[in-house]
C-alpha positions in Angstrom: 15.8 -11.8 10.4 12.0 -11.1 10.7 9.8 -9.1 8.2 8.5 -6.1 10.3 4.9 -6.2 7.8 4.1 -9.8 8.0 6.4 -11.3 11.4 7.7 -14.3 8.9 11.2 -15.4 8.9 13.2 -13.9 6.2 16.8 -13.9 5.0 19.2 -11.4 6.5 19.7 -8.4 4.1 17.1 -9.3 2.2 15.6 -6.2 0.2 11.5 -7.2 -0.4 9.9 -9.6 1.8 9.4 -12.9 -0.1 5.9 -14.0 2.1 4.1 -10.3 1.6 6.3 -8.6 -1.0 6.9 -5.8 1.2 9.9 -3.1 0.5 12.2 -3.7 3.1 14.4 -0.8 4.5 18.0 -1.4 3.9 19.2 1.4 6.3 19.6 -0.8 10.0 19.1 2.0 12.0 15.8 2.6 11.0 14.7 -1.0 10.5 15.5 -1.4 14.2 12.9 1.3 14.6 10.1 -0.4 12.6 9.3 -3.8 14.7 5.4 -3.4 14.7 3.1 -3.5 12.2 1.8 0.0 10.9 4.5 2.2 11.9 3.4 4.8 9.5 1.5 7.8 10.9 -2.1 7.0 9.5 -3.1 11.0 10.2 -0.8 12.0 7.8 -1.9 9.7 5.0 -2.8 11.4 1.9 -6.7 9.8 2.1 -9.8 11.4 3.8 -10.5 11.5 7.4 -13.2 8.2 6.8 -10.4 6.0 5.3 -8.4 7.4 8.5 -10.8 5.9 10.8 -11.5 2.6 9.0 -7.5 2.4 8.8 -7.2 3.0 12.5 -10.0 0.5 13.3 -7.9 -1.9 11.1 -4.6 -1.6 13.0 -6.4 -1.9 16.4 -8.0 -5.1 15.5 -5.3 -6.5 12.8 -3.0 -8.5 15.5 -0.6 -9.5 12.8 -2.9 -11.8 10.6 -1.8 -11.7 7.2 -5.9 -11.8 5.7 -7.2 -9.2 8.1 -9.7 -9.2 10.6 -10.6 -12.4 11.3 -14.5 -13.2 11.8 -14.0 -13.9 15.2 -13.0 -10.2 15.7 -15.4 -9.3 13.4 -18.1 -9.9 15.4 -16.5 -8.3 18.7 -17.4 -5.0 16.6 -20.7 -2.9 17.0 -22.4 -2.2 14.0 -21.8 0.9 13.3 -17.8 -0.4 12.9 -19.0 -2.9 11.0 -20.6 -0.9 8.3 -17.0 1.3 8.4 -15.3 -1.8 7.8 -17.3 -2.5 4.5 -16.6 -1.0 1.6 -19.8 0.0 -0.6 -18.0 1.9 -3.7 -16.1 -1.3 -3.8 -19.4 -3.3 -3.8 -21.0 -1.6 -6.5 -18.0 -1.2 -8.7 -16.3 -3.9 -8.0 -13.1 -4.4 -10.4 -13.4 -0.7 -11.6 -12.7 0.4 -8.5 -9.5 -1.6 -7.7 -8.5 0.2 -10.7 -9.6 3.3 -9.7 -7.7 3.4 -6.1 -4.4 1.9 -8.4 -4.7 -1.9 -7.2 -4.8 -2.9 -10.4 -3.2 -6.2 -9.0 -6.0 -7.1 -6.9 -8.6 -6.1 -9.5 -6.9 -8.7 -12.0 -6.7 -11.3 -9.5 -10.5 -11.0 -8.8 -11.3 -10.5 -12.8 -9.7 -14.4 -12.9 -11.3 -15.6 -10.5 -14.3 -14.3 -12.0 -14.0 -15.8 -15.3 -13.3 -19.7 -14.1 -15.7 -19.2 -11.9 -18.1 -18.4 -14.9 -16.9 -21.0 -17.0 -17.5 -23.1 -14.5 -21.2 -22.1 -14.7 -21.1 -22.8 -18.2 -20.9 -26.2 -17.7 -23.9 -26.4 -15.9 -27.2 -27.2 -17.3 -29.0 -24.3 -19.6 -31.8 -23.8 -17.4 -28.9 -23.0 -14.3 -26.5 -20.4 -16.0 -28.5 -17.6 -16.0 -29.4 -18.0 -12.2 -25.6 -19.1 -11.7 -23.9 -16.2 -13.3 -25.8 -13.7 -11.2 -24.2 -15.7 -8.2 -20.8 -16.0 -9.6 -20.6 -12.0 -10.0 -22.5 -11.0 -7.0 -19.7 -13.0 -4.9 -17.4 -11.1 -6.8 -18.7 -7.5 -5.4 -19.4 -9.1 -1.8 -15.5 -10.1 -1.9 -14.6 -6.6 -3.3 -17.4 -4.8 -0.7 -15.4 -6.8 2.5 -11.7 -6.6 1.1 -11.4 -3.0 -0.3 -10.6 -1.2 3.0 -8.5 -4.3 4.1 -6.3 -4.0 0.8 -6.1 -0.1 1.0 -5.0 -0.3 4.2 -2.1 -2.8 3.4 -1.2 -0.3 0.4 -1.1 3.0 2.3 0.1 1.4 5.6 2.1 -1.7 5.3 3.3 -0.4 2.3 2.7 -4.1 0.2 2.2 -5.0 -2.8 -0.1 -7.8 -3.4 -1.5 -9.9 -6.4 -4.2 -11.2 -3.4 
């Protein structure tokens, strides 16, 4: 059996995909109809029109990849489309944004990564610690900015629960 969300091989009759964590439909009739990624009708999701546009753009460029749009495909997009894919609310609020959107697992993951990186910063000589800590925090906000819309797509359209 193949997972309809991540296209990985899973055991027959599985309830949950071991690769992407998506809950699988146990009804055979509906699982046969859900052969493609993102069969959820994006236009009926309870999200704003801006997020619907973002989800359509992600779905159009998704092509079954596990980690969103590739850098090569991202380069083919227009400037307006690139700006639509970046989430400036996530850039400004970072981990708090993920918590507000109900993706607390990802927020915890980002916080743990941030803490680990900051621990390494404190191993640096004192004169570099101030600048390095600002850079580490900035990196976490950039990761949130670039991935928030794709993570929301995974949550709403692909119905995935995920830590990273």
